[in-house]
C-alpha positions, 0 to 999 in steps of 0.5 A, spaced: 496 536 493 491 540 497 488 539 504 482 537 506 478 543 508 472 540 511 472 532 515 470 526 511 462 525 512 457 520 510 456 521 503 464 521 502 465 515 505 460 511 502 463 514 495 469 511 497 466 504 499 463 503 492 470 506 488 474 500 493 469 494 490 470 498 482 474 504 481 470 504 474 463 505 477 461 511 473 460 518 477 452 516 474 451 510 477 454 512 484 449 518 484 443 513 483 446 508 488 446 514 493 441 518 491 445 524 490 446 528 483 452 526 478 455 533 479 455 533 487 459 526 486 464 528 481 466 534 485 466 529 492 471 525 487 475 530 485 476 533 492 478 526 494 483 525 489 486 532 490 488 532 497 490 525 496 485 520 499 485 518 493 492 516 491 491 511 485 485 508 481 489 502 478 487 495 476 488 489 482 492 484 479 493 476 480 501 476 481 499 468 480 496 468 474 501 473 471 506 468 473 509 471 480 508 464 483 512 466 489 511 471 495 517 473 499 517 477 505 525 479 506 527 482 513 532 487 511 537 489 516 542 494 515 549 495 517 548 502 519 543 508 519 547 514 517 544 520 515 543 517 508 543 509 510 535 508 510 533 513 505 538 511 500 536 504 501 529 506 499 532 510 493 535 504 491 530 499 492 524 503 488 528 501 481 527 493 482 519 492 480 519 485 484 518 489 490 510 491 491 511 494 498 517 497 503 515 498 510 521 502 514 520 498 521 521 499 529 526 493 531 530 489 530 529 489 522 531 496 518 525 494 513 520 489 510 519 487 503 514 485 499 516 481 494 513 477 488 518 473 483 516 466 479 520 461 482 525 460 489 530 460 484 529 467 481 528 470 488 536 467 489 538 470 484 534 477 487 537 477 493 545 476 491 545 480 484 540 486 487 538 486 494 545 484 497 548 489 493 545 495 496 550 498 500 549 498 506 546 492 507 547 487 513 543 481 514 536 479 509 532 474 512 526 471 507 519 468 510 516 465 504 508 466 504 505 459 502 498 462 502 494 468 503 488 468 507 486 475 506 488 479 501 484 486 500 486 492 498 480 496 501 480 500 508 474 500 513 471 506 512 465 505 516 464 512 521 464 509 528 471 507 525 474 513 522 471 517 529 476 512 535 480 516 537 489 514 536 490 513 543 485 511 549 487 513 555 488 509 561 481 507 566 
């Protein structure tokens, strides 16, 4: 993966906006929409792919329609934090297809997992037979999602948001 040789500009952001809505939009349609050429659009997309800004081109599936009616956020606390404990946990958790996301946290728990399963019984089985069997897991606290008020993969890409400093000095 290469790094970006120049910062993102307005055209890059507009291309990304279109692709976030529908990654199957053709270069021709994007070029026409943005009053650009297909070649320019193709080169820009290749640059965004090569730099890793576009990480994947995927279909976003509805988990409920596929039978995964239960979404759980599992808060996992490890018994120890040795050199290999956290990386070993992440390596183990990657083998479970039920785990959609794994976040390493600061605070009272070490990991937050987003998990989908067909039923509460399936989740119970997952916790007892898989999650709690990973070496070093001390506690698992679960929060069951009742509904999703917001569910998007789209990032806010307005130029003003990208230009904001990461830390604003105190006045």
